[in-house]
C-alpha positions as CSV (number, residue, x, y, z in Angstrom):
1,M,64.7,60.1,93.9
2,E,67.9,62.3,92.6
3,G,67.4,65.9,91.5
4,P,69.0,67.3,88.8
5,N,70.6,69.8,91.2
6,Q,71.7,67.8,93.9
7,I,75.1,67.4,95.4
8,R,75.8,63.7,94.5
9,I,78.1,61.6,97.3
10,L,79.9,58.4,97.6
11,L,79.7,57.1,101.0
12,A,82.2,54.3,102.1
13,D,82.6,53.0,105.7
14,D,82.7,49.4,106.4
15,H,80.3,49.7,109.2
16,P,76.8,48.9,107.9
17,M,75.1,50.5,110.8
18,M,77.4,53.7,110.1
19,R,76.5,54.0,106.5
20,R,72.8,53.3,107.0
21,G,72.7,56.3,109.5
22,L,74.8,58.4,107.5
23,V,72.6,58.0,104.4
24,E,69.5,58.7,106.2
25,E,71.1,61.9,107.6
26,I,72.2,63.0,104.0
27,N,69.3,61.8,101.8
28,A,66.7,64.0,104.4
29,H,68.2,66.9,102.7
30,N,66.7,68.0,99.6
31,D,70.0,69.3,97.9
32,M,72.1,66.3,98.3
33,R,71.8,62.6,97.7
34,V,74.0,59.4,98.3
35,V,74.6,57.7,94.9
36,A,76.7,55.1,95.7
37,E,77.8,53.1,99.0
38,A,81.0,51.4,99.5
39,S,82.4,49.1,102.3
40,T,85.9,48.9,101.5
41,G,88.5,51.4,99.8
42,M,88.6,49.3,96.6
43,E,84.8,49.2,96.0
44,A,85.0,52.9,96.9
45,I,87.5,53.4,93.7
46,S,85.4,51.2,91.5
47,L,81.9,52.9,92.4
48,Y,84.0,56.3,92.1
49,R,84.5,55.5,88.3
50,Q,80.7,54.4,87.9
51,A,79.1,57.2,90.1
52,S,81.2,60.3,89.3
53,P,80.3,61.6,92.8
54,D,80.3,65.7,93.7
55,V,81.7,64.5,96.8
56,S,83.2,61.2,98.1
57,L,82.8,60.9,102.0
58,I,85.5,58.2,103.1
59,D,86.3,56.4,106.5
60,L,89.7,56.4,107.4
61,R,90.1,52.8,108.4
62,M,88.8,50.3,105.9
63,P,89.6,47.1,104.8
64,E,92.0,46.1,102.2
65,I,93.5,49.7,102.0
66,D,92.7,52.3,104.3
67,G,90.9,56.0,103.4
68,L,94.2,58.2,102.5
69,E,95.3,55.2,100.1
70,T,91.7,55.4,98.6
71,I,91.5,59.5,98.4
72,R,95.5,59.0,96.5
73,R,93.9,56.5,94.1
74,I,90.7,58.4,93.6
75,R,92.4,61.6,92.9
76,A,94.8,59.6,90.7
77,I,91.6,59.0,88.5
78,D,90.4,62.2,88.8
79,P,93.0,65.1,90.1
80,N,89.6,67.4,91.0
81,A,88.0,64.8,93.3
82,K,86.6,66.4,96.2
83,T,86.8,64.0,99.4
84,V,86.1,64.0,102.7
85,I,88.2,61.8,105.7
86,L,85.6,60.6,108.2
87,T,87.2,58.9,111.4
88,T,86.9,58.6,115.3
89,S,90.9,59.7,115.3
90,L,91.9,63.2,116.0
91,A,95.5,62.5,115.6
92,D,97.6,65.3,114.5
93,V,99.7,63.5,111.8
94,Q,96.8,62.1,110.3
95,V,94.8,65.1,109.8
96,L,97.9,66.5,108.2
97,R,98.5,63.3,105.8
98,A,94.5,63.4,104.8
99,F,95.1,67.3,103.6
100,Q,98.3,66.4,101.9
101,H,96.7,63.5,100.0
102,G,94.0,66.0,98.9
103,A,91.1,65.7,101.3
104,F,88.9,68.8,101.5
105,S,87.8,68.2,105.1
106,Y,88.4,65.8,108.2
107,L,85.5,64.9,110.2
108,L,85.6,63.1,113.3
109,K,82.1,60.7,113.6
110,S,81.6,62.6,116.9
111,M,81.3,66.0,114.9
112,L,78.3,64.3,112.1
113,R,75.3,65.7,113.5
114,A,76.7,69.3,113.8
115,E,79.3,69.6,110.9
116,L,78.4,66.6,108.1
117,I,76.0,68.4,106.1
118,E,77.3,72.2,106.1
119,T,80.7,70.4,105.4
120,L,79.3,68.7,102.3
121,R,77.7,71.6,101.1
122,T,81.1,73.7,101.4
123,V,83.5,70.9,99.9
124,A,80.9,70.6,96.9
125,K,81.7,74.0,96.0
126,G,85.3,73.3,95.8
127,Q,86.2,74.8,99.5
128,K,88.0,73.1,102.2
129,K,86.4,72.9,105.6
130,V,88.8,72.4,108.9
131,P,86.5,72.1,112.0
132,G,87.7,74.0,114.9
133,E,88.3,70.9,117.0
134,V,90.6,69.6,114.2
135,A,92.5,73.4,113.5
136,V,93.0,73.3,117.2
137,K,94.9,69.8,117.1
138,L,96.9,71.0,114.3
139,A,97.9,74.1,115.7
140,E,99.1,72.5,118.9
141,H,102.1,70.7,116.9
142,A,102.5,73.3,114.3
143,L,106.0,73.9,115.6
144,D,106.9,70.6,116.4
145,Q,110.0,69.1,114.6
146,R,108.8,66.4,112.3
147,L,110.2,62.5,112.4
148,S,111.9,61.3,109.2
149,E,110.4,58.4,107.4
150,R,113.5,56.8,108.7
151,E,112.6,57.6,112.4
152,I,109.3,56.3,112.0
153,A,110.2,53.0,110.8
154,V,112.7,52.8,113.5
155,L,110.1,53.8,116.2
156,Q,107.5,51.4,114.7
157,Q,109.8,48.5,115.1
158,A,110.4,49.6,118.5
159,S,106.5,49.2,118.9
160,R,107.0,45.5,118.2
161,G,109.1,45.0,120.8
162,N,112.5,44.5,119.0
163,S,115.5,45.3,120.5
164,N,118.2,47.8,118.7
165,K,119.8,44.8,117.0
166,R,117.1,43.6,115.6
167,I,116.0,46.9,114.4
168,A,119.3,47.4,112.7
169,D,119.1,44.0,111.0
170,V,115.3,44.7,109.7
171,L,116.1,48.1,108.7
172,R,119.8,47.4,107.5
173,L,121.4,49.8,109.8
174,S,124.1,49.8,112.2
175,E,123.3,49.7,115.9
176,H,125.1,52.8,116.3
177,T,122.8,54.4,113.6
178,V,119.6,53.0,115.5
179,K,120.7,54.7,118.6
180,T,121.2,58.1,117.0
181,H,117.8,57.7,115.7
182,F,116.5,57.2,119.1
183,K,118.1,59.9,120.4
184,N,116.8,61.9,118.0
185,I,113.4,60.8,118.3
186,L,113.2,61.1,122.0
187,Q,114.4,64.9,121.5
188,K,111.7,65.5,119.0
189,L,108.9,64.0,120.6
190,R,110.0,65.1,124.1
191,A,109.7,61.9,125.1
192,H,111.4,60.2,128.4
193,D,112.4,57.0,126.9
194,R,111.3,54.7,123.7
195,T,108.0,53.6,125.7
196,H,106.9,56.6,126.0
197,A,108.0,57.9,122.4
198,V,105.9,55.0,120.8
199,A,102.9,56.1,123.0
200,I,103.2,59.6,121.8
201,A,103.6,58.2,118.1
202,H,100.8,56.1,118.4
203,R,98.4,58.6,119.9
204,R,99.9,61.3,117.2
205,G,99.0,59.1,114.5
206,F,102.3,58.6,113.1
207,F,101.4,54.7,112.9
208,D,99.0,52.1,114.3
209,V,100.8,50.1,116.9
210,T,99.0,47.0,115.6
211,E,100.4,47.3,112.3
212,G,102.6,44.2,111.2
213,L,101.7,42.2,114.4
């Protein structure tokens, strides 16, 4: 039963077993309670309107819309919404995007037993919490040159096996411009060639190599 001073939590994850385990873990603590469960981003947004939780724990990868877009839409409803991203991916670009979208914390599923409860308590107070492992990953690339949106688009097309000519046609660029983008991409990512650049971009979370396939 929900108590008057409990932290009210919305949980969004498309895996039933993961949700069940998280609900049991969270509800085992007297100062918090899961008040709503969602299996998709759209469902999470709808339930946020209904439940008005203190903290939303949202999986990064879900059907329909991902966790980042879910957070963006929730914050459009409530600019003060406190959200935590839950994921298996320790990719620095995804971490940075999560915080840029307004997340208060970024938790790896491997961290749950050690970090989950304290993170929920911290975020409920309106404070951000960056686990040590996540902070280290951000620091590794803090001084790296960032790829532009156009460079990311070029690299994403390359990840689909497209030639420079095809990339130029799809993005409405000249082949010379595409080649210039690749030159800059290789330098920024310190990659040996375009295949290596795609692998680095995928690992760091610039995009999912399965997108658009």
